[in-house]
C-alpha positions as CSV (number, residue, x, y, z in Angstrom):
1,M,183.7,142.4,126.3
2,D,182.1,139.2,125.2
3,G,184.3,136.8,127.1
4,F,187.7,135.2,127.3
5,H,189.3,132.6,125.0
6,I,192.8,131.1,125.0
7,C,193.9,131.6,121.5
8,R,196.9,130.2,119.6
9,I,199.3,132.9,121.0
10,G,198.0,132.5,124.6
11,S,198.5,128.7,124.4
12,A,202.0,129.2,123.0
13,Y,202.8,131.6,125.8
14,A,201.4,129.2,128.4
15,R,203.5,126.3,127.1
16,M,206.6,128.5,127.2
17,M,206.0,129.4,130.8
18,I,205.1,125.9,131.8
19,E,208.2,124.3,130.2
20,G,210.6,127.2,130.9
21,F,209.7,127.9,134.5
22,K,207.7,124.7,135.4
23,M,204.7,126.9,136.4
24,N,201.3,125.4,137.1
25,L,198.5,126.7,134.9
26,I,195.2,128.2,136.0
27,Y,193.0,129.7,133.3
28,Y,189.6,131.1,132.7
29,D,187.9,130.6,129.4
30,L,184.4,130.3,128.1
31,Y,185.6,127.2,126.2
32,Q,187.7,124.3,127.6
33,A,191.3,124.4,126.4
34,T,191.5,120.6,125.9
35,R,194.8,120.6,123.9
36,L,196.5,122.8,126.4
37,E,195.2,120.7,129.3
38,K,196.5,117.5,127.6
39,F,199.9,119.1,127.1
40,V,200.2,120.1,130.7
41,T,199.0,116.7,131.9
42,A,201.6,114.9,129.7
43,Y,204.4,117.3,130.7
44,G,203.5,116.8,134.4
45,Q,203.7,113.1,133.9
46,F,207.1,113.5,132.2
47,L,208.4,115.6,135.1
48,K,207.1,113.1,137.7
49,A,208.8,110.2,135.8
50,S,212.0,112.2,135.9
51,G,211.8,112.6,139.7
52,E,210.7,116.2,139.5
53,E,207.6,118.0,140.9
54,P,204.8,117.7,138.2
55,V,203.0,120.7,136.9
56,T,199.2,120.9,137.1
57,W,196.4,122.8,135.4
58,K,193.0,124.1,136.6
59,R,190.1,125.7,134.7
60,A,188.8,128.5,137.0
61,S,185.2,129.3,137.2
62,S,185.8,133.1,137.0
63,M,188.5,135.6,136.3
64,D,188.3,136.7,139.9
65,E,189.4,133.2,140.9
66,V,192.4,133.4,138.6
67,L,193.5,136.8,139.9
68,Q,193.3,135.7,143.5
69,V,196.0,133.0,143.0
70,V,198.3,134.0,140.1
71,D,201.8,135.3,140.2
72,V,202.0,136.0,136.5
73,T,199.2,136.9,134.1
74,K,199.0,137.5,130.4
75,G,196.0,138.9,128.6
76,Y,194.9,141.1,125.8
77,T,191.7,142.1,124.1
78,R,190.8,142.7,120.5
79,D,190.0,146.3,119.4
């Protein structure tokens, strides 16, 4: 395995979970998911302005850190 990367499908899945269930996002990736982070930040600000609890994001330093705190995980590897 050469590492992890949030691809287009992973980003779409994360957005669905964030909007649909108002879940916070923690992810591990070799590369920063700037677009996804901006989306979560903007959506969190929208929720806060609407009087709801905002969602948050965090880029974890390892996959172990992610697995210690998540309730739901989604992942796949290429063949």
